[in-house]
DSSP file (Angstrom, degrees, kcal/mol; ACC not computed):
  #  RESIDUE AA STRUCTURE BP1 BP2  ACC     N-H-->O    O-->H-N    N-H-->O    O-->H-N    TCO  KAPPA ALPHA  PHI   PSI    X-CA   Y-CA   Z-CA
    1    1 A M              0   0    0      0, 0.0     2,-0.2     0, 0.0     3,-0.0   0.000 360.0 360.0 360.0 158.3  -16.5   37.6   21.5
    2    2 A D     >  -     0   0    0      1,-0.1     4,-2.6     0, 0.0     5,-0.2  -0.503 360.0 -95.0-100.3 174.5  -19.4   40.1   21.4
    3    3 A W  H  > S+     0   0    0      1,-0.2     4,-2.8     2,-0.2     5,-0.3   0.900 121.6  50.0 -58.5 -46.5  -19.5   43.6   23.0
    4    4 A I  H  > S+     0   0    0      1,-0.2     4,-2.0     2,-0.2    -1,-0.2   0.876 112.9  47.1 -66.0 -36.4  -21.3   42.5   26.2
    5    5 A T  H  > S+     0   0    0      2,-0.2     4,-2.6     1,-0.2    -1,-0.2   0.920 112.5  50.6 -67.6 -43.1  -18.8   39.7   26.8
    6    6 A D  H  X S+     0   0    0     -4,-2.6     4,-2.1     1,-0.2    -2,-0.2   0.933 113.7  43.3 -59.6 -47.5  -15.9   42.0   26.1
    7    7 A I  H  X S+     0   0    0     -4,-2.8     4,-2.7     2,-0.2    -1,-0.2   0.859 112.5  53.8 -70.6 -33.5  -17.1   44.6   28.5
    8    8 A T  H  X S+     0   0    0     -4,-2.0     4,-2.5    -5,-0.3    -1,-0.2   0.930 110.1  47.0 -63.9 -44.9  -18.0   42.0   31.1
    9    9 A M  H  X S+     0   0    0     -4,-2.6     4,-2.4     2,-0.2    -2,-0.2   0.893 112.4  50.3 -63.4 -39.7  -14.5   40.6   31.0
   10   10 A R  H  X S+     0   0    0     -4,-2.1     4,-2.9    -5,-0.2     5,-0.2   0.925 110.7  49.0 -64.9 -44.1  -13.1   44.1   31.3
   11   11 A L  H  X S+     0   0    0     -4,-2.7     4,-2.2     1,-0.2     6,-0.3   0.915 111.0  50.6 -59.9 -43.6  -15.2   44.8   34.3
   12   12 A A  H  X>S+     0   0    0     -4,-2.5     5,-1.8     2,-0.2     4,-0.7   0.930 113.5  44.9 -61.3 -45.5  -14.2   41.6   35.9
   13   13 A T  H ><5S+     0   0    0     -4,-2.4     3,-0.6     1,-0.2    -2,-0.2   0.945 116.0  44.8 -63.2 -49.3  -10.5   42.3   35.4
   14   14 A E  H 3<5S+     0   0    0     -4,-2.9    -1,-0.2     1,-0.2    -2,-0.2   0.789 120.5  39.5 -69.9 -28.4  -10.7   45.9   36.5
   15   15 A T  H 3<5S-     0   0    0     -4,-2.2    -1,-0.2    -5,-0.2    -2,-0.2   0.404 107.1-123.0-101.2   1.3  -12.8   45.2   39.6
   16   16 A K  T <<5 +     0   0    0     -4,-0.7     2,-0.3    -3,-0.6    -3,-0.2   0.841  62.8 142.8  59.5  36.3  -11.0   42.0   40.4
   17   17 A L      < -     0   0    0     -5,-1.8    -1,-0.2    -6,-0.3    -2,-0.1  -0.704  61.8 -97.5-100.6 157.2  -14.2   39.9   40.3
   18   18 A D    >>  -     0   0    0     -2,-0.3     3,-1.8     1,-0.2     4,-0.5  -0.632  26.8-141.6 -73.4 122.5  -14.5   36.4   39.0
   19   19 A P  H >> S+     0   0    0      0, 0.0     4,-2.5     0, 0.0     3,-1.6   0.832  99.5  65.8 -55.6 -32.3  -15.8   36.7   35.4
   20   20 A A  H 34 S+     0   0    0      1,-0.3    -2,-0.0     2,-0.2    -3,-0.0   0.791  96.9  55.7 -61.3 -27.0  -18.0   33.6   36.0
   21   21 A D  H <4 S+     0   0    0     -3,-1.8    -1,-0.3     1,-0.1    -3,-0.0   0.654 116.7  35.3 -77.4 -15.1  -20.0   35.6   38.5
   22   22 A L  H << S+     0   0    0     -3,-1.6    -2,-0.2    -4,-0.5    -1,-0.1   0.706  88.2 103.9-111.5 -27.6  -20.7   38.3   35.8
   23   23 A L     <  -     0   0    0     -4,-2.5     2,-0.5     1,-0.1   -18,-0.1  -0.293  59.2-143.6 -64.9 143.1  -21.1   36.5   32.5
   24   24 A V        -     0   0    0      4,-0.0    -1,-0.1     3,-0.0   -16,-0.0  -0.926  10.9-141.7-110.6 123.7  -24.7   36.1   31.3
   25   25 A D     >  -     0   0    0     -2,-0.5     4,-2.6     1,-0.1     5,-0.2  -0.287  31.3 -99.0 -79.1 171.8  -25.6   32.9   29.4
   26   26 A A  H  > S+     0   0    0      1,-0.2     4,-2.2     2,-0.2     5,-0.2   0.874 121.4  50.1 -60.9 -41.1  -28.0   32.9   26.4
   27   27 A D  H  > S+     0   0    0      2,-0.2     4,-2.3     1,-0.2    -1,-0.2   0.937 113.2  45.2 -64.8 -45.9  -31.0   31.8   28.4
   28   28 A D  H  > S+     0   0    0      1,-0.2     4,-3.0     2,-0.2     5,-0.2   0.876 110.1  56.1 -65.1 -36.6  -30.5   34.5   31.0
   29   29 A K  H  X S+     0   0    0     -4,-2.6     4,-2.5     2,-0.2    -1,-0.2   0.941 109.2  46.0 -59.3 -47.1  -29.9   37.1   28.3
   30   30 A N  H  X S+     0   0    0     -4,-2.2     4,-2.4     2,-0.2    -2,-0.2   0.904 112.9  50.0 -63.6 -41.4  -33.2   36.3   26.7
   31   31 A T  H  X S+     0   0    0     -4,-2.3     4,-2.7     2,-0.2    -2,-0.2   0.929 111.3  48.7 -62.7 -45.2  -35.0   36.4   30.1
   32   32 A L  H  X S+     0   0    0     -4,-3.0     4,-2.5     1,-0.2    -2,-0.2   0.909 111.7  49.2 -62.5 -42.1  -33.4   39.8   30.9
   33   33 A L  H  X S+     0   0    0     -4,-2.5     4,-2.0    -5,-0.2    -1,-0.2   0.905 111.9  49.2 -64.2 -40.5  -34.4   41.2   27.5
   34   34 A D  H  X S+     0   0    0     -4,-2.4     4,-2.2     2,-0.2    -2,-0.2   0.930 112.5  47.4 -62.4 -45.1  -37.9   39.9   27.9
   35   35 A L  H  X S+     0   0    0     -4,-2.7     4,-2.6     1,-0.2    -2,-0.2   0.869 109.2  53.4 -67.2 -36.0  -38.2   41.5   31.4
   36   36 A A  H  X S+     0   0    0     -4,-2.5     4,-2.3     2,-0.2    -1,-0.2   0.901 109.2  50.1 -63.0 -39.6  -36.8   44.8   30.2
   37   37 A G  H  X S+     0   0    0     -4,-2.0     4,-2.7     2,-0.2     5,-0.3   0.900 109.4  50.6 -63.7 -41.5  -39.5   44.8   27.5
   38   38 A V  H  X S+     0   0    0     -4,-2.2     4,-3.1     2,-0.2     5,-0.5   0.938 110.4  50.0 -60.3 -46.9  -42.1   44.1   30.1
   39   39 A A  H  X S+     0   0    0     -4,-2.6     4,-1.4     1,-0.2     6,-0.5   0.918 113.9  44.8 -59.2 -44.4  -40.8   47.0   32.2
   40   40 A A  H  X S+     0   0    0     -4,-2.3     4,-1.0    -5,-0.2     5,-0.4   0.922 121.5  36.5 -67.4 -44.3  -40.8   49.4   29.3
   41   41 A H  H  < S+     0   0    0     -4,-2.7    -2,-0.2     2,-0.2    -3,-0.2   0.908 117.1  48.0 -79.3 -42.9  -44.3   48.4   28.0
   42   42 A A  H  < S+     0   0    0     -4,-3.1    -3,-0.2    -5,-0.3    -1,-0.2   0.855 120.6  38.2 -67.8 -33.0  -46.2   47.8   31.2
   43   43 A S  H  < S-     0   0    0     -4,-1.4    -1,-0.2    -5,-0.5    -2,-0.2   0.699  99.7-131.9 -89.9 -20.1  -45.0   51.0   32.7
   44   44 A G  S  < S+     0   0    0     -4,-1.0     2,-0.4    -5,-0.2    -3,-0.2   0.604  80.5  97.9  76.9  10.7  -45.2   53.1   29.6
   45   45 A D    >   -     0   0    0     -6,-0.5     3,-2.2    -5,-0.4     4,-0.3  -0.911  58.5-161.9-136.1 106.2  -41.7   54.4   30.4
   46   46 A R  T >  S+     0   0    0     -2,-0.4     3,-1.4     1,-0.3    -6,-0.1   0.707  86.0  73.1 -64.0 -18.9  -38.8   52.7   28.6
   47   47 A T  T 3> S+     0   0    0      1,-0.3     4,-1.0     2,-0.2    -1,-0.3   0.681  83.8  70.1 -69.4 -13.8  -36.3   54.1   31.2
   48   48 A N  H <> S+     0   0    0     -3,-2.2     4,-2.7     1,-0.2    -1,-0.3   0.737  84.3  72.4 -71.3 -20.6  -37.7   51.6   33.6
   49   49 A A  H <> S+     0   0    0     -3,-1.4     4,-2.0    -4,-0.3    -1,-0.2   0.962 101.5  37.2 -62.3 -55.0  -36.0   48.8   31.6
   50   50 A P  H  > S+     0   0    0      0, 0.0     4,-1.7     0, 0.0    -1,-0.2   0.859 117.1  53.1 -68.5 -30.3  -32.4   49.4   32.6
   51   51 A I  H  X S+     0   0    0     -4,-1.0     4,-2.5     2,-0.2    -2,-0.2   0.916 107.9  50.5 -68.3 -41.3  -33.4   50.3   36.1
   52   52 A L  H  X S+     0   0    0     -4,-2.7     4,-3.0     1,-0.2    -1,-0.2   0.913 107.6  53.8 -60.8 -41.9  -35.3   47.1   36.5
   53   53 A C  H  X S+     0   0    0     -4,-2.0     4,-2.1     1,-0.2    -1,-0.2   0.878 108.9  49.2 -61.8 -36.4  -32.2   45.2   35.2
   54   54 A H  H  X S+     0   0    0     -4,-1.7     4,-2.2     2,-0.2    -1,-0.2   0.931 111.1  49.0 -65.6 -45.4  -30.2   46.9   37.9
   55   55 A V  H  X S+     0   0    0     -4,-2.5     4,-2.6     1,-0.2    -2,-0.2   0.909 110.1  52.4 -60.4 -42.2  -32.8   46.0   40.6
   56   56 A L  H  X S+     0   0    0     -4,-3.0     4,-2.8     1,-0.2     5,-0.2   0.919 107.7  51.5 -59.5 -43.9  -32.7   42.4   39.3
   57   57 A G  H  X S+     0   0    0     -4,-2.1     4,-2.3     1,-0.2    -1,-0.2   0.898 111.0  47.6 -60.5 -41.1  -29.0   42.3   39.6
   58   58 A R  H  X S+     0   0    0     -4,-2.2     4,-1.0     2,-0.2    -1,-0.2   0.907 112.4  49.2 -66.7 -40.9  -29.2   43.5   43.2
   59   59 A A  H  <>S+     0   0    0     -4,-2.6     5,-2.2     1,-0.2     3,-0.5   0.920 113.1  46.6 -64.0 -43.7  -31.9   41.0   44.0
   60   60 A I  H ><5S+     0   0    0     -4,-2.8     3,-1.7     1,-0.2    -1,-0.2   0.882 107.1  57.1 -67.9 -38.2  -29.9   38.1   42.5
   61   61 A A  H 3<5S+     0   0    0     -4,-2.3    -1,-0.2     1,-0.3    -2,-0.2   0.766 107.5  50.7 -62.3 -23.5  -26.7   39.2   44.3
   62   62 A R  T 3<5S-     0   0    0     -4,-1.0    -1,-0.3    -3,-0.5    -2,-0.2   0.278 134.2 -82.8-101.1  10.1  -28.7   38.9   47.6
   63   63 A G  T < 5S+     0   0    0     -3,-1.7    -3,-0.2     1,-0.4    -2,-0.1   0.280  85.9 124.9 116.4 -12.2  -30.0   35.4   46.8
   64   64 A A      < -     0   0    0     -5,-2.2    -1,-0.4    -6,-0.1     2,-0.3  -0.382  54.7-126.4 -72.3 158.5  -33.0   35.6   44.6
   65   65 A T     >  -     0   0    0      1,-0.1     4,-2.3    -2,-0.1     5,-0.2  -0.729  15.2-121.2-100.7 158.1  -33.0   33.7   41.4
   66   66 A L  H  > S+     0   0    0     -2,-0.3     4,-2.7     1,-0.2     5,-0.2   0.879 115.2  55.7 -62.0 -36.7  -33.7   35.2   38.0
   67   67 A E  H  > S+     0   0    0      2,-0.2     4,-2.1     1,-0.2    -1,-0.2   0.912 107.1  48.3 -63.9 -43.1  -36.6   32.7   37.6
   68   68 A Q  H  > S+     0   0    0      1,-0.2     4,-2.0     2,-0.2    -2,-0.2   0.935 113.4  47.9 -60.2 -46.3  -38.2   33.9   40.9
   69   69 A C  H  X S+     0   0    0     -4,-2.3     4,-2.7     1,-0.2     5,-0.2   0.902 108.7  53.9 -62.8 -41.3  -37.8   37.5   39.9
   70   70 A A  H  X S+     0   0    0     -4,-2.7     4,-2.8     1,-0.2     5,-0.2   0.902 107.5  50.8 -61.4 -41.4  -39.3   36.8   36.4
   71   71 A L  H  X S+     0   0    0     -4,-2.1     4,-2.3     2,-0.2    -1,-0.2   0.920 111.5  47.6 -61.9 -43.6  -42.4   35.3   38.0
   72   72 A V  H  X S+     0   0    0     -4,-2.0     4,-2.7     2,-0.2    -2,-0.2   0.929 114.7  45.8 -62.7 -46.0  -42.9   38.3   40.2
   73   73 A I  H  X S+     0   0    0     -4,-2.7     4,-2.9     2,-0.2     5,-0.2   0.923 113.3  48.4 -66.4 -44.9  -42.5   40.8   37.4
   74   74 A D  H  X S+     0   0    0     -4,-2.8     4,-2.0    -5,-0.2    -1,-0.2   0.906 113.9  47.8 -61.2 -41.2  -44.7   38.9   35.0
   75   75 A D  H  X S+     0   0    0     -4,-2.3     4,-1.3    -5,-0.2    -2,-0.2   0.929 113.6  47.1 -64.6 -46.0  -47.4   38.6   37.7
   76   76 A F  H  X S+     0   0    0     -4,-2.7     4,-0.7     1,-0.2     3,-0.4   0.921 113.1  48.1 -62.3 -45.9  -47.1   42.3   38.6
   77   77 A A  H >< S+     0   0    0     -4,-2.9     3,-0.6     1,-0.2    -1,-0.2   0.860 110.5  52.2 -65.2 -35.7  -47.2   43.4   34.9
   78   78 A G  H 3< S+     0   0    0     -4,-2.0    -1,-0.2    -5,-0.2    -2,-0.2   0.759 105.3  55.9 -71.4 -24.0  -50.2   41.2   34.3
   79   79 A A  H 3<        0   0    0     -4,-1.3    -1,-0.2    -3,-0.4    -2,-0.2   0.625 360.0 360.0 -82.0 -14.0  -52.1   42.7   37.2
   80   80 A K    <<        0   0    0     -4,-0.7    -1,-0.2    -3,-0.6    -2,-0.2   0.468 360.0 360.0 -82.7 360.0  -51.7   46.2   35.9
């Protein structure tokens, strides 16, 4: 396993959450990394990358899909 999988499994165990709800597949990982790059470059502030990922997690937890969020972010970044 890699570091992110190890820490995800540890978080799931310690917080009594289902690991399947937390694990990130390869496609989602690439999308998240791309969106973090957009946040850092479009805003000119790299600290927006981890904050955006947190916002994405909150949006997805409340029913949005990563694909919907990606479209919004790409559109917003392109409009700037």
